[in-house]
C-alpha positions in Angstrom: -13.5 13.1 4.0 -10.7 15.0 5.6 -7.1 13.9 5.3 -6.8 14.6 9.0 -7.9 10.9 9.4 -4.5 10.0 7.9 -2.7 11.7 10.7 -4.8 9.9 13.3 -4.1 6.6 11.6 -0.4 7.2 11.7 -0.5 8.2 15.3 -2.0 4.8 16.2 1.5 3.5 15.6 3.1 5.9 18.0 3.6 3.2 20.6 5.5 0.9 18.2 9.3 0.8 18.3 9.6 2.3 14.8 9.4 5.6 12.9 6.4 5.8 10.6 6.6 8.8 8.3 3.5 9.6 6.3 2.4 12.3 3.8 -0.5 12.6 1.4 -1.8 15.4 -0.7 -5.0 15.8 -2.7 -3.6 16.7 -6.1 -6.6 18.9 -7.0 -7.4 20.7 -3.8 -3.9 20.8 -2.3 -5.2 19.5 1.1 -2.4 17.6 2.8 -1.7 15.8 6.0 0.8 13.5 7.6 3.3 12.9 10.4 7.1 12.9 10.5 6.9 13.8 6.8 10.1 15.8 6.9 12.2 13.2 8.7 15.0 12.0 6.4 15.1 8.2 6.4 16.4 5.3 4.2 13.8 4.8 1.5 15.3 1.8 -0.3 13.9 1.2 -3.8 11.1 3.7 -3.5 13.8 6.2 -4.5 14.0 4.5 -7.9 11.1 6.7 -8.8 13.5 9.6 -9.1 15.7 7.7 -11.5 12.7 6.7 -13.6 11.6 10.3 -13.6 14.9 11.4 -15.0 14.8 8.8 -17.7 11.2 9.8 -18.6 12.4 13.4 -18.9 15.2 12.4 -21.3 12.8 10.3 -23.4 10.6 13.3 -23.7 13.4 15.6 -24.8 14.8 13.1 -27.2 18.1 12.7 -25.3 17.2 9.0 -25.1 15.0 6.8 -27.2 12.8 4.1 -25.9 14.2 1.5 -28.3 17.8 2.5 -27.6 19.9 -0.5 -26.6 21.7 -0.5 -23.3 24.5 -2.9 -22.6 24.3 -4.5 -19.2 27.8 -4.6 -17.8 29.3 -6.9 -15.1 29.4 -4.0 -12.7 25.6 -3.4 -13.2 24.7 -6.9 -11.9 23.2 -7.1 -8.5 21.2 -9.7 -6.6 18.1 -9.1 -4.6 15.0 -8.0 -6.4 14.5 -8.4 -10.1 14.6 -10.8 -13.1 17.2 -9.5 -15.5 20.2 -11.1 -13.8 18.4 -14.4 -14.1 17.5 -14.2 -17.7 19.6 -15.3 -20.7 18.8 -12.5 -23.2 21.8 -10.3 -23.5 20.3 -7.1 -25.0 17.8 -4.7 -23.5 16.4 -1.3 -24.4 15.9 1.8 -22.3 12.2 1.1 -22.1 12.8 -2.5 -21.2 15.0 -1.5 -18.3 12.5 1.1 -17.0 9.7 -1.4 -17.0 11.8 -4.0 -15.2 12.8 -1.4 -12.6 9.2 -0.3 -12.1 7.5 -3.7 -12.2 9.8 -5.9 -10.2 12.3 -3.3 -8.8 15.0 -4.9 -10.8 18.4 -4.0 -9.3 20.5 -4.8 -12.3 18.2 -2.8 -14.6 18.4 0.1 -12.0 22.2 0.1 -12.1 22.3 0.1 -15.9 19.9 3.0 -16.0 21.8 4.9 -13.3 25.1 4.4 -15.2 23.4 5.7 -18.3 22.1 8.9 -16.9 24.4 9.5 -13.8 23.4 10.2 -10.2 24.2 13.9 -10.8 21.3 14.2 -13.2 18.9 12.7 -10.7 20.1 15.3 -8.1 19.5 18.1 -10.6 16.0 16.9 -11.3 15.3 16.6 -7.6 16.4 20.2 -7.1 14.3 21.3 -10.0 11.2 19.7 -8.6 11.7 20.9 -5.1 12.6 17.5 -3.7 15.4 18.9 -1.4 15.9 15.7 0.7 15.4 12.9 -1.8 18.9 11.6 -2.8 20.3 8.6 -4.6 23.6 8.0 -2.9 25.0 5.1 -4.8 24.2 2.2 -7.1 22.5 -0.9 -5.8 25.1 -3.2 -4.1 24.9 -6.7 -2.8 27.2 -5.8 0.1 28.0 -2.4 1.7 31.3 -2.1 3.4 33.8 0.6 4.1 34.3 3.4 1.5 30.7 3.3 0.1 27.5 5.0 1.2 25.7 3.0 3.9 22.4 3.0 2.0 21.2 3.3 -1.6 19.0 6.3 -1.0 17.4 8.5 1.6 14.5 10.8 1.5 11.3 12.1 3.2 7.7 11.1 2.9 6.9 14.6 1.8 9.4 14.5 -1.1 8.3 11.1 -2.3 4.6 12.1 -2.2 5.5 15.4 -4.0 7.2 13.5 -6.8 4.1 11.4 -7.4 1.9 14.4 -7.2 4.0 16.1 -9.9 3.4 13.0 -12.1 -0.3 13.0 -11.5 -0.6 16.7 -12.2 1.5 16.5 -15.3 4.1 18.9 -13.9 7.0 16.5 -13.6 9.0 18.4 -16.3 6.2 17.8 -18.9 2.8 16.1 -19.2 4.4 13.4 -21.5 7.2 12.6 -19.0 4.6 12.5 -16.2 2.3 10.1 -18.1 5.2 7.8 -18.9 6.3 7.6 -15.2 2.7 6.8 -14.2 2.4 4.1 -16.9 5.6 2.4 -15.5 4.3 2.7 -12.0 1.0 1.0 -13.0 3.1 -2.1 -13.9 4.4 -2.5 -10.4 3.7 -6.0 -9.1 4.2 -5.4 -5.4 0.9 -4.4 -3.9 1.7 -5.8 -0.5 2.0 -2.5 1.5 -0.3 0.5 1.0 -2.5 -1.2 -1.7 -2.9 -4.5 0.3 -6.1 -3.5 1.9 -7.4 -1.4 -0.9 -10.0 -3.1 -3.1 -8.8 -2.2 -6.6 -8.2 -3.6 -10.1 -4.5 -3.2 -10.9 -5.2 -3.7 -14.6 -8.3 -1.4 -15.0 -8.1 1.0 -17.9 -8.5 4.8 -17.5 -5.7 5.6 -15.2 -5.1 8.3 -13.9 -8.7 9.3 -14.5 -11.1 7.8 -11.9 -13.6 5.1 -12.9 -17.1 5.0 -11.4 -17.4 2.9 -8.3 -13.7 1.8 -8.2 -10.3 2.8 -6.9 -7.1 2.7 -8.9 -3.5 2.5 -7.5 -0.1 3.1 -9.0 2.9 2.8 -6.7 6.6 1.9 -6.1 7.8 0.1 -3.0 11.1 -0.2 -1.2 12.4 -3.0 1.0 15.6 -3.2 3.0 16.4 -4.6 6.4 14.7 -2.2 8.8 12.9 -0.3 6.0 9.6 -0.5 4.2 8.5 2.3 1.9 5.7 2.9 -0.5 5.0 5.9 -2.7 2.3 6.3 -5.2 -1.3 7.6 -5.9 -4.7 6.3 -5.0 -7.3 7.4 -7.6 -11.0 7.5 -6.7 -13.4 10.4 -6.2 -10.2 12.2 -5.2 -6.6 11.6 -6.4 -4.3 11.3 -3.4 -0.5 11.2 -3.9 1.1 9.5 -0.9 4.3 8.2 0.7 4.8 6.0 3.7 8.1 5.1 5.2 8.7 2.7 8.2 12.1 2.5 9.8 13.2 0.4 12.7 16.1 -1.3 14.4 16.5 -4.8 12.9 17.7 -6.1 16.3 14.1 -5.9 17.5 13.3 -8.9 15.3 10.6 -10.0 12.9 7.7 -8.9 15.2 8.6 -5.3 14.6 8.8 -5.9 10.8 5.3 -7.4 11.0 4.1 -4.4 13.0 5.5 -2.0 10.4 3.8 -3.8 7.5 0.5 -3.8 9.4 0.8 -0.1 10.1 1.5 0.7 6.5 -1.5 -1.4 5.4 -3.6 0.5 7.9 -2.5 3.8 6.3 -3.6 2.3 2.9 -7.0 1.5 4.3 -7.4 5.1 5.5 -6.2 6.5 2.1 -8.8 4.4 0.4 -11.5 5.8 2.7 -10.3 9.4 2.1 -10.2 8.9 -1.7 -13.6 7.3 -2.0 -14.6 5.3 -5.1 -14.9 7.2 -8.4 -18.3 8.8 -8.9 -20.7 8.0 -11.8 -20.8 11.0 -14.2 -24.2 12.8 -14.0 -26.8 12.1 -16.8 
């Protein structure tokens, strides 16, 4: 089924008072489609995929070790999403912090990892992978005032989808680093956006290979006032890397937020139709 259906699904939201940027690519055939895919928008925590990709790269090269302890400093602590700031245990490893970041978008874990590797290294990795407009501007903050970047991260649907496509193809610096990122993404607990209307088993084995008659999903979401983002891969008969970003004026109220979430879920339904369930091997 052609990915042109994805563009049609995105255009159903054209009358809504929001920007809906969408991009998807078949990681085998290279077929792609979307709309507003090169519009730079705030992407919230979906950009944490870039940070996790850099940590995965360093684990692969031996610059970091999974069991390496990482001190969580006072300056790392942030509210919002996550568990670490609410737990009593004082010591965590690199692997722990990555799983917390991927699974529950832990802001404190994110800040500790970002301090460990530096924003400059994420920028170099983005350039290396051809993600020219995906940028981490700052650490996660509870409040943003004068003198700090207005948002945590910006990017495009194309760049976020390309990052996940690299991971699925095994070309995100190395096959091992790619597999590690996908493993972390599989632990994500937020399936309320693109995967919400996709019938899938989040704990099924075999990922990223398709399973007969099923769909598999790995993703990372982002949520901020006026922003909902989701980047990941739907695996069925086809493997489709995708990203969806919705952006709107918060003054429009909660009805626009609900419309944005509905539009993103509609994109997910279309992605599932285009991917199709995994086929039973012949014989």
